[in-house]
N, C-alpha and C positions, 0 to 999 in steps of 0.2 A: 432847914436843909433845902438848898435850891435843887432844881430838877436836874441840873447838870451834875451836881455832886451826888445825888441819889442814883442817877443812871450810872455813873462811874462805879459806885459801890456795888450796885447790882451786877454789872459786867465783871468786876473784880471777883466777886464771890462765885458767879457762874463759871468763870474760867478756872478758878481754884478747884471747884467740883470736877470740872472736865479734866484738868491736868492731873488729878488724883485718880482718875478713872473711876470715879464714884457715880455709877449710873443712877442709883436712887436719889443722890444729891442733885444730880443734873436734872432728873425728871421732876424734882420739886419745883423747878422754874417754869416748867411746860404746862399749859392748860391741859386738863384731862383729854379733850379732844383736839389738842394741838397738832401742828404738822411740822415735820422736819425734813429738810432737803439738803443733801450735802453735794455740792457741784452739780454734775449733770445727771446724778442718780435720780430716780423717781422719788417724789416725796412720799413719806409715810406718815400715817395719822393715828394718834391715840398712843397711850403709854406703852401698851404691849408691843406694838409694832416699832416704836421708837426704841424701846429696850433692846429688841432683836437687832435692829440696824446698828445702833450704837455699840452694843455688846460685841458684834462681830468686827466692827472697826476696831474697838479697843484690843480684841484678841489678836489682831494682825500687826500690832505695834508693841514695842516694849514700853515706850512712854512718850509723853508730849508735853510741851511747855509754851503756853501763849505770852506773847508781848504785845500789849495794846498800845497803838500809837495815837489813835484819836478816836473820838466818838461824837455824834450829833444827834439830835432828836428833831424830827419833823412830825408835828401832830403826835400820833400814838406809835410812831415808828422810830426806833432807835437803830442807828447805822454805826458800825465801828470798823476800823481798819487796824491791821496789825500784821505780825508774823507769828508762825508757830514752828517750833523746833521739834521735830519727830526723832525718836530713837527707835531704830529697827531692832529686830531680835538678833541681828549679828553685830549690835552695838555701834553701827555707824549712824550718823546723824544728818539730817537734812533740814534746812529752814526754808520755809515757803510762805509767801504773802497770802493774805486772806482779807476778804471783806464779808462782814455778816450783817444781815438785815433781820431785825426782830420786830414783828408786828405784835404790839402789845394789847392785852385785854386786861385792864386794871394793872395789877401787879405781876400777871402771868404772861408768858410768852405764848401767843396764840399760833404764830408761824415764825419758825427759825429757818433761815435760808443762809447757807454758806456758799459764798462765790469764791472758788479757787480751783486751780488745776492740781489735783492730787496725784496725777500720774507719775511725777518724778519720785514720789515716795517708794513706788513699786517697780521702778526701773530695774532691768536686769543687770545694769552696770553697777548697781549699788553693792 
């Protein structure tokens, strides 16, 4: 299996866990002392802190679905670009672009950084 195919398989399974709001499945990809940063929010470190941050986010939405458009690897860093469709608790949906950067430590994500403007999801006009 080529690195490109292996990276795509990793991303597909990671986003499947996220889209099912499976926090334990998601944390299975993150190094024990890994960090997670969503947009302009401060980074959190370690499984307990990440569980709290991601759990709070999952509670704020009814659902989500990622669509991955491209990915690339530079050394031990995987970069991917796509769109995510969020379903709000009032059943309205919004699709937003994202770029994720994963700093890998072997097969674990040591640093997961999401670059996107999440503010439209919580717009009062929604």
